[in-house]
C-alpha positions in Angstrom: 109.9 290.6 130.7 110.9 290.4 127.0 113.2 292.3 124.7 110.5 293.6 122.4 110.2 294.4 118.7 113.7 293.5 117.7 114.6 294.1 114.1 116.2 291.2 112.2 119.8 292.2 113.0 119.1 292.6 116.7 117.2 289.4 116.8 120.1 287.5 115.3 122.4 289.0 118.0 120.1 288.5 121.0 118.1 285.3 120.3 120.0 282.1 121.2 117.6 280.3 118.9 117.8 282.6 115.8 119.6 280.1 113.6 117.2 277.3 114.6 114.2 279.5 113.9 115.4 280.5 110.4 116.4 277.0 109.6 112.9 275.8 110.6 111.4 278.4 108.3 113.6 277.4 105.5 113.3 273.6 105.9 109.7 273.0 107.0 107.6 271.9 104.0 104.4 273.4 105.5 105.9 276.9 105.3 108.9 277.1 103.1 107.0 277.6 99.8 106.0 281.2 100.8 108.3 284.2 100.7 108.1 285.0 104.4 109.8 288.3 105.4 110.9 289.0 108.9 108.8 291.5 110.8 109.9 291.5 114.4 111.2 289.3 117.2 111.0 288.9 120.9 113.4 287.2 123.4 112.6 286.5 127.0 114.9 288.0 129.7 116.0 284.5 130.7 116.7 283.7 127.0 114.8 280.4 127.3 112.1 281.4 124.9 111.9 283.5 121.7 109.4 284.4 119.0 109.8 285.6 115.5 107.0 287.1 113.4 107.1 286.9 109.6 104.6 288.0 106.9 104.0 287.8 103.2 101.3 288.8 100.8 98.4 286.4 100.9 97.8 284.1 97.9 94.6 286.0 97.3 96.7 289.1 96.8 94.7 290.9 99.5 96.3 291.5 102.8 99.1 289.6 104.5 99.5 286.2 106.0 101.3 286.1 109.3 103.7 283.4 110.5 104.8 283.1 114.1 107.7 280.7 115.0 108.3 280.1 118.6 111.2 278.4 120.3 111.5 277.3 123.9 114.4 275.4 125.5 113.9 271.9 126.6 115.5 270.4 129.8 118.1 268.7 127.7 119.2 272.1 126.1 117.6 271.4 122.7 115.0 273.8 121.2 111.4 272.9 120.8 110.2 274.9 117.8 106.6 275.3 116.5 104.8 277.6 114.2 101.3 279.1 113.6 100.0 280.7 110.5 97.3 283.4 110.5 95.8 283.8 107.1 94.6 287.2 105.8 90.8 287.6 105.9 
């Protein structure tokens, strides 16, 4: 079960990895050149994994590119963070 479709304010309040996800978006050179806007977030009931979805207008000007950043907790308590970009057709 997940807490679904959280807006940005609720995501910051409910996701234990919110600061790490936003720092990753801001500091990762693969994604920080685009003006990604927060769309929605999800947090697992056990709070060990969380997802945030962002989007921005595609470079072509047609459609939106979508960015998903996921965070899952490691055994040592640190967060494993990764991302995926889906480009507009």
